[in-house]
C-alpha positions as CSV (number, residue, x, y, z in Angstrom):
1,P,37.1,4.3,-50.6
2,D,36.7,7.4,-48.3
3,A,35.2,7.1,-44.8
4,Y,31.6,8.4,-46.4
5,H,31.2,4.6,-47.9
6,F,30.7,3.0,-44.0
7,A,27.9,3.1,-41.7
8,F,27.2,2.4,-38.0
9,D,24.1,0.5,-36.7
10,R,22.5,2.9,-33.9
11,L,21.7,2.0,-30.4
12,E,18.2,2.6,-31.1
13,G,18.0,1.0,-34.2
14,G,18.5,2.2,-37.6
15,R,21.6,3.4,-39.1
16,I,24.2,6.3,-38.8
17,A,25.7,6.5,-42.7
18,L,29.0,8.8,-42.5
19,E,27.8,10.1,-45.9
20,A,25.0,12.4,-44.4
21,Y,28.2,14.3,-42.8
22,R,30.3,14.9,-45.8
23,G,32.0,18.1,-46.0
24,K,32.1,18.0,-42.3
25,P,35.0,16.1,-39.8
26,I,33.7,13.3,-38.2
27,L,35.5,12.3,-34.7
28,I,35.0,8.7,-33.8
29,V,35.7,7.3,-30.5
30,N,35.7,3.5,-29.4
31,T,34.2,3.8,-25.9
32,A,33.7,1.6,-22.7
33,T,31.4,2.6,-19.8
34,N,33.9,0.4,-17.1
35,C,37.1,1.8,-18.3
36,G,39.9,3.9,-16.6
37,Y,39.4,6.5,-19.5
38,A,35.3,6.7,-19.3
39,G,36.1,10.3,-17.9
40,Q,37.1,11.2,-21.2
41,F,33.1,10.7,-22.0
42,A,32.7,14.4,-20.1
43,S,35.7,15.5,-22.3
44,L,34.2,14.5,-25.4
45,E,30.7,16.2,-24.5
46,Q,33.0,19.0,-24.1
47,L,34.2,19.1,-27.2
48,W,30.6,18.1,-29.1
49,Q,29.4,21.2,-27.7
50,R,32.1,23.4,-28.7
51,Y,32.5,22.1,-31.8
52,S,29.3,20.2,-32.9
53,G,27.6,24.0,-33.9
54,R,30.6,24.6,-36.7
55,G,30.1,21.3,-38.0
56,L,31.8,18.8,-36.2
57,M,30.1,15.2,-36.1
58,L,31.3,12.8,-32.9
59,L,30.5,9.2,-32.9
60,A,30.8,7.3,-29.7
61,V,31.1,3.4,-31.1
62,P,31.1,1.3,-28.0
63,S,33.1,-1.8,-27.9
64,N,33.7,-4.1,-25.5
65,D,37.4,-5.4,-27.5
66,F,39.5,-4.3,-24.9
67,G,39.6,-5.4,-21.2
68,G,35.9,-6.6,-21.7
69,Q,35.2,-2.9,-20.3
70,E,31.8,-2.7,-21.8
71,P,29.4,-4.8,-20.3
72,L,26.4,-2.9,-20.6
73,E,24.1,-3.5,-24.1
74,G,21.9,-1.5,-26.5
75,M,20.5,2.2,-25.0
76,A,21.8,1.3,-21.3
77,I,25.7,2.2,-22.9
78,A,24.3,5.9,-24.0
79,E,22.3,5.9,-20.9
80,A,25.1,5.2,-18.3
81,A,27.1,7.8,-20.3
82,R,24.7,10.6,-20.3
83,Q,23.9,10.0,-16.4
84,V,27.6,9.5,-15.1
85,H,29.1,11.7,-17.6
86,G,26.3,14.5,-19.5
87,A,27.1,12.4,-22.9
88,T,24.5,13.8,-25.3
89,Y,26.6,13.3,-28.6
90,P,25.5,10.2,-30.9
91,F,26.2,6.5,-30.3
92,A,26.5,3.8,-32.4
93,A,25.6,0.1,-31.8
94,K,28.3,-2.2,-29.4
95,S,30.9,-2.7,-32.3
96,T,34.2,-4.9,-32.6
97,V,37.1,-2.6,-33.3
98,R,40.0,-4.6,-34.1
99,G,40.6,-8.0,-35.8
100,P,39.3,-9.7,-38.7
101,D,35.4,-9.3,-37.1
102,A,35.9,-5.6,-37.0
103,H,33.7,-3.0,-38.2
104,P,34.4,-2.5,-41.8
105,F,35.2,1.1,-40.9
106,Y,37.7,0.0,-38.6
107,R,38.9,-2.2,-40.9
108,W,39.6,0.5,-43.7
109,A,41.0,2.6,-41.1
110,A,43.5,0.1,-39.8
111,A,44.5,-0.5,-43.4
112,R,45.1,3.4,-44.1
113,R,46.9,3.9,-40.7
114,P,48.5,0.7,-39.7
115,A,50.1,2.3,-36.7
116,E,47.3,4.1,-35.7
117,V,44.8,1.3,-34.7
118,P,43.3,1.4,-31.4
119,T,45.1,-0.2,-28.6
120,W,43.0,0.5,-26.0
121,N,39.3,1.8,-25.3
122,F,38.8,5.4,-26.2
123,H,41.0,5.6,-29.4
124,K,40.1,8.5,-31.6
125,Y,40.0,8.8,-35.6
126,L,39.6,12.1,-37.3
127,I,38.2,12.2,-40.6
128,G,38.6,15.2,-42.4
129,R,36.2,16.9,-44.7
130,D,37.0,15.3,-47.7
131,G,36.1,11.8,-46.4
132,D,39.9,10.7,-45.9
133,L,41.5,9.7,-42.6
134,V,43.9,12.5,-40.6
135,G,44.6,10.7,-38.0
136,G,44.3,8.2,-34.8
137,F,44.8,9.6,-31.6
138,A,45.6,7.4,-28.7
139,A,43.3,6.3,-26.0
140,G,45.3,8.1,-23.4
141,T,44.9,11.6,-25.4
142,D,42.4,13.6,-23.6
143,P,39.6,14.6,-26.3
144,V,40.2,18.6,-25.3
145,S,44.4,18.5,-25.3
146,Q,46.1,20.7,-27.9
147,P,46.9,18.0,-30.5
148,L,43.4,17.0,-30.9
149,V,41.6,20.2,-30.6
150,R,44.4,22.0,-33.1
151,A,43.4,18.9,-35.8
152,I,39.7,19.3,-35.2
153,G,40.2,23.6,-35.7
154,Q,42.0,22.8,-39.0
155,Q,39.2,20.6,-40.5
156,L,36.8,23.4,-39.4
157,Q,38.6,25.6,-41.1
158,S,39.8,24.0,-44.3
159,A,36.5,24.5,-46.6
């Protein structure tokens, strides 16, 4: 299967079906509001502002898997990211991103790229326009870093 087979629960209820973004690159990031990398919420907003109009979908997936750094629940997660870091992109409901109880998308991604699984908060997966996993970017990779911006740009240009 490709990434379009998966959906995430929305913080505000309902589902975010990746199928709805077929033909567009999708950046999926496991986040945590109390993480030392939380400043990346603002860098993700820069990506969102720069590339969403060109087709990039960005989805924050809050997770408490690493260091218990996502103590908030529900809409309080997105609200904290918005107030502190200006985040306006979509947020999924809090999910498990590693191990046997991981969200099905994360199990799929781990099977596709076992060397690129999340090892901390703010791991980034880039899904290509074809629904395939382009690659994983480690937590320490700033969202506006050259390697990630280049990979997103390549996906936006390939049509």
